[in-house]
N, C-alpha and C positions, 0 to 999 in steps of 0.2 A: 484454690483453683489454679492450675498451670496454664501457661499460654496455649499449649496443645489442646487442653480440655475446652478452653474458651473458644478457640478458633473452630473447633468441631461444632460447638453450639452455634456460633455466629454463621457458619456456612449453612447449616440445616434450618435454623429458625429465623435468621435475619436476611441473609443474602439470597438464598434460593427462591423464596417466595416473591422477591422484589425485582429480580433481574432476568434477562433472557438466558436460555439454556447454554448458549455458546459463551456468554460472558461468565456464567457460573462455572463452566468447565475450565475456563482460564483461571478464575479465582481458586478453584479447588486444586488445580495443578500447582499454583504458587504456594498454597498452604501445605499441601502434602509433600512436595519435593524440596521446598526451600525453608519456609517459615518453621514448620514443626521440627525438622532435623536440626535447624540452626539454633532456635531459642525456645523450642517447645517445652523443655523440661523446667524452664524458669517459672517462678511464681508470678502470676499476672500482676498482683498489686505491688510487687517489688521490682518490676521490670524498669530498667533505667535506660536513658538515651545512649550512654556510653556502651552498654551491652549491645544495643541495636547497631550502633556505628561500627563496633568491632566485628560483629557478625557480617555486616555488609561489606566491609573491607576484605574480610577473608573470602567472601563469596566471589569477589572480583577475580581471584586467581584460582578458584577451586574448579578442577576439571569435572564437568558434569558426567562424563562417561565413566570416570572412576567412582564418583560419589553415588551415582544411581545404578551402577553395575550394568550399564548398557552393553559393554563389550562381553562381559561374562555371560550375558543372556544369548549371545550369538552362538550358532552351532560351531563356527570356526572363528575364534577370537582374532581380532586384527590389530589391537593396540594394548589397551590397559590390562587385559586378562591373559596375555600371552605368557608362555613359560619364562621368557625374558621380556617383561613389560616395557612398552614404549608408549609413554603418555601422549595422547593426541591433543592435549591442551584445549579441550572443548569447553571453553569458559563462556559465561554469560556476557551479553553485550550490556553497555551502560543503560540502554533503554529498557532492557529486561529487568535489570536491578531496580531501576526507578519504578517500574510497574509493581514489583514485589513490595517496595516500600509504600506505594500508594494503597495497595490492598491492606497492608498492616495498619496504616493510618486510618483507613476507613473502618476497619474492625475495632480498633481501640477507641475511635470517636463514638461508635455505637455503645461501647462499654462505658464511656463517660456519660452519654445521654441516659443510659440505664442506671447510672449512679453506682456502677461497679468500680469505677476509677474516678479519681478527683481531677486528673488531667491526662492529656494525650501526649505521652513522652515521645512518640514517633514523630510528632510535628517539630520537635527540637532538632531532628536529624536532617541535614541538608546535603544534597548531592550536587555535583557540578551540573550545570545546565546543558553543556555540550555533549554530543554523542560521539563515540568513536567510529560509528558507521555512517558515512555520508549518504545523502540521497543519490540514488543511481537512476539514470533515465536514458532514453534514446535521444540521440541528436536528430536533427531533421533528416539527414541522409540515412541514418539507421532506421528511422521510422518508415521511410519510403521503402527501404530494402525489406523490412519485416512484412509490410503489407503486400509487397509483390510476392513474397514467398507464401503468404496466406490466402492470396486471392482466389485460388481454385478450390479451397476447402469449403465444405458445406457450412461451416460456422464462421465464414469470413466476416459476416456482419457483426459477430460477437467482438472480434478484435477491433473492428472499425469503431464500434460504439465505445468500447473501453478506452481506446486511444484518443478519439476525437472529442469525447464528452466526459472522460474521467470517471466513468462508473467503476466501482469496485467489483471484484469478481463475484461476490455473493449477490450484489445488486443487479448486475447484468444477467446472471443466471436466474434470478427471481423476477425479472421483468415480464409482465403479462401484456398480452395484446390489448386487453381492456384499458391499460394505462398508456397506450401508444395511439396517438391521433396523427396519421400520416397526412390527412388533408390540412390540418392546422400546423403540421410540422412541429409537434411537441410531444414530449413524453413525461410521465410522472414517476418518480422513484418513491415507492411505498413499501416494498418488501424485499427480502433477501433470502437466498437459498444457502443453508449451512448444514453441515453434518454435526449432529449432536446426539449423544447417547447411542451411537452406532446407526442412526437413521438420518436420512435427508429430510429436512423440514423447512417450510417457509415461515419466516418470522417477520415482524415489522422491522423496519430499518432501525439502526442502533439508537439514534437520537432524533429529537424533533427537528434539529437543524438538517438532518439527512433527508427529510421528506421535502421534496421540491418538484416543481414542474419546470422542465428545461426545454428551450427551443432546439429543434433538431436541424443541423446544417443541411441546406438544400440537397447537396449530392448524397448525403447519408439517407435521406428519405427514399431515394431511388434504390439504394443498397438494401434497405429494409423491405421495400416493396418486392424486390427480387427474391429476398430471403423468404418472405411470406408465401410467394408463389411456389418456391421449392418445397416449403413445408407442407403446403396443400397437396403437392404431388406425392410426398412421402406418406401423407395421411391416406391418400387413395390406395397406395401400394400396400400399406399395412393392413387396411381393412378393419376387421373386428379386433385385431391386436393393437390398434391405436389407443393410446392412453390420453384422454383429453384433459391435459393440465392447464391449458390456456396460456402457456408460457411462450415467449418469443423464441427462446433457445432451448431445444429439446433433443433427445435422442431420435433416431430414425423411426422409433415407435411412439414418440410423443412423451416419453418419460423424462424425469429429472436428469440433468447432466451432472455426473459426478465431478465435484470441484477438483479432486486430485487428478482426474483425467485431463481437465483443462490445464493444470500445471504441466503434466507430461507433454501434452500437445504443444504448449507454448515453448517448452525447451526444444522440442523437435523442430519447430518452425525457426527458432533462433539459430539452431545448428544448420538447417537448410539454407538460411539466408547468410550464413557465415558471420553471425553476430556473437558478441560475448553474451554469456548467460545472465539474464536478469530474472526477476520474479514477475509473475502476473501483476502483482500489486504495483510494480514499478511502471506499468502502463499509465496509471494515474499520475505518478510523478512526471512521466514523460509529457502528459497532457499539460500539466502545470508549467513545466519548463518551456515548452513550445509557446504557450500563451505569454509567458513573461518575455520571451525573446521578441515577441510581436509588439511589446510595449503595452500589454493589457495591464491595467492597474490591479494591485493586490486585492482590493475590495471586490472586484469583479471575479477574479480567480477564486476567491473565497466562496462566492455564491455559486460558481460553477461546480466546484469540488465539494461544496456543502460542509465546509469546516465549521466547527462550533463557534469560532471567533476569529477575528482578523489576526490575532497574535499567533494562533496555530499556523496559519498560512505563512506569515512573515518569518516565524521561527524555523519552520520546516525548510523553507526555500531561501534562507538568508544568503547563501552563497550565490544563488542564481540572481537574486535581486541586486546584490552588490556588483555582480558582473555587468548587469544591465546599466546600473548607475555609472560604472567606470567607463563603459563604451559611450554613454551619453556625454559625460564630461570630457572624454578624450576628443570628442567631435568639436569641442570648443577651441581646440588647437587652431582652427581656421582663423580665429581672431588674431593670431600672432603671425600670420603670413601676409605679405604684400599682395595686393590685387594681381600683380604680374607674376606671382608665384615665388618671389624671393622672400627669404626669411627675415623676420625682425629679431635680431639676436639669434637665439637657438629655437627653431620652430617646434611646436608641439604637434606632431602628426598623429592622426587617428591610428589605432592599431590595425594591422593588416589582416589579422586572423578574424574570420567570422565568429560571432559570439557562440553559435551552436557548437562549434568544434571545441569550446573550452568548458562547456557546462558539465560534462560527465567526468568524474574523477578517474574513471578507468578507460576513457575513450583513447583512441590512438592519437599520437602526436601529429600524425600526418593529416593534412587538410585536403579534402577533396575539392578540386578546382573545377570539376565538370559542372556545367550549368544543368539544372534539372527542369524539365518541362513541367510547369504547374499542373498540367492535366495528366501527367504520368506517361511514361513511355508506352507506346502501342496501346493507348487507351486504358492503361491500368489505373484503377482508382487509387489515389494516393491521399495522404493527409492533407495535401494542398487542395486537392479537388473536393475532399470531404468537407473541409472548412472554408469553402469558397475562395480557394487560392490565397489563404492567409497564414497557413502553417508552413 
């Protein structure tokens, strides 16, 4: 049996019955696009760790546009398939390669459990722990500018929930009114909206750790109430064409909101606000970053973002945590200054730059000195007002 034959069996008979469709789609893509082309012809029982390691090393520099014929499939080639090819160097990130290795490890471990193999050689292959793509997030000033740009949009509450509470895109789009209690100011995250097999589907959230009941910041309760009233008006206007999905965020006719449309809208809002382009997923990173700058402990941030373990939180935001620690210790420089202001030897003065201006790897080097009204200019609802003037 070859690796390709076993991986086909594993996907159909082992993985598919046990995992969500969205997760299966990711596994299937890793197998079809990377594992089978790379080591699929090798015999399963003779597969060695050095062969896996060599394949992964080559995968780091392999242009996926060339390997998968992406450019060749375009009506007008732009890079790899031109008459005079110009490689676009569309290589995989370190996190993508680690995910491919995890899928292979899981498959080979099932082969060991079924006594097809005596050991899992993929476990002998170790990759570096760091990623070449740093966490990107909005600074406080950027978050304010983004919400100002989004305030008049009918889905303003969607951006407010994602930014202030760290809900993932699918979780926010799958949020049901039945799971929102505005009187008690809390909501429960139970399901998520995803596109799988060409259809939009509601599924249970990814892990048990993702299921949680979270308190809603008081100003956000008012935003959601206003959104609810607007949705009722849209329902009245739509009449018999209204689709009763029971979701908080819907189209003007009550249907599911296409996740890809949310991506496009987010990019438009970033452009309107004059901000660098991030991903919708980075709103969750922004939530975590702003919480850390407020001095919130990692364990609390973990519970808000519903990570599976504290190590996931600390490993993901290690640079943010280190920056907070540095600013805290820099403040101890006051110990080395005389009460009258004179130095004892060489004083250790606190850093002059605000922490929020240093947290994003791609943020501008210029620091905004203008004071920001916690309530927002002209009554605009801001992260500060959403989170009780704490963001």
